[in-house]
N, C-alpha and C positions, 0 to 999 in steps of 0.2 A: 660895221665897219665905227669905230669911233674917233671921235678930233681929241685934238690934243694941241693944245702953245706951246711951242721951241721953247722954254725959261730962257734959254742962252739968245738966241735969234730970235724970238718973237716968231719967226714964223708959224702959219697953224700947217701941221700936218693930220696924215690921215691912218690910222693904223688898222691891216686888216685883221680883223680877231680868228681870220680862220690859221694864219700862218700864228699870232700869239700862241692859238688851244697847241697847234705842233710844234713848238721852239718849249711850250711846256709840258708838253707829253714824251717830248725826248730825256726834259731834264728831269723827269718824274721817274722813267726808264732806269737814266744812269743811277741818283739819288738809292734806287736799289737794287742796285748790284754789288755785288762787293769789289774791292778798289783790282784787285787781278783784271777780272772781268772790264769794267771799266778801262784800264789798260789795253788792255786784248781788244777793247772795241775802237779806241780811238789812233790803236797800230795799224788796224785792220781799216778804215779808211781811210788813213793818213796818207800823203804821197808826197817824194821828194820834192822840196821848193824849189828844187834848180831848172826844174822844166817848164816853170814860167818863164819868160822871158821878154823882151822891149824890143826889136827892131825899128830900127830908125833908117827911111830911105827919100832922099830926096827932102828933107826936114820935116818930114810927116813917121810922128813914132808911132808903132804898130803895138800894142801890148796883147801876149800871146799866152794864152793860158791853158793850162793842160789837157785833156778830155782822151786816153788812146785803149787802145787796144794792145795788151802788153804783148800779143801772139807777132802782129806786122813787125814785117824786116827793119824797115823805114824809121829809122831812129826821128824824134820829130822839129828838130834843127833843119836835118833834110828834110822835112819834107814839106817846114814852111817855105825855105826856098824856092823849093823845087814847085809850090803852088802860087807862089809872090812871083816866080820867072829869075830870082837870083842865084842858080843853083852855082855851088861853089867848082 
């Protein structure tokens, strides 16, 4: 791990070199792909942005980030409401 000073905040932070290497490997992989394959790659890994949402209950805000199985019968909002006990 490497230590750095953030020039904006003057705080020290540690960069995990394993994560940096993984990111560099992804960049290299994408750089070698033709444009069409890169676009297909990003389309495959992207998800609709409206699946993430914020729910407020009693002054507490819950940020919900969706991870889902496309074969489930219940949609995310219904599931979160059920889990939180706030079914409509």
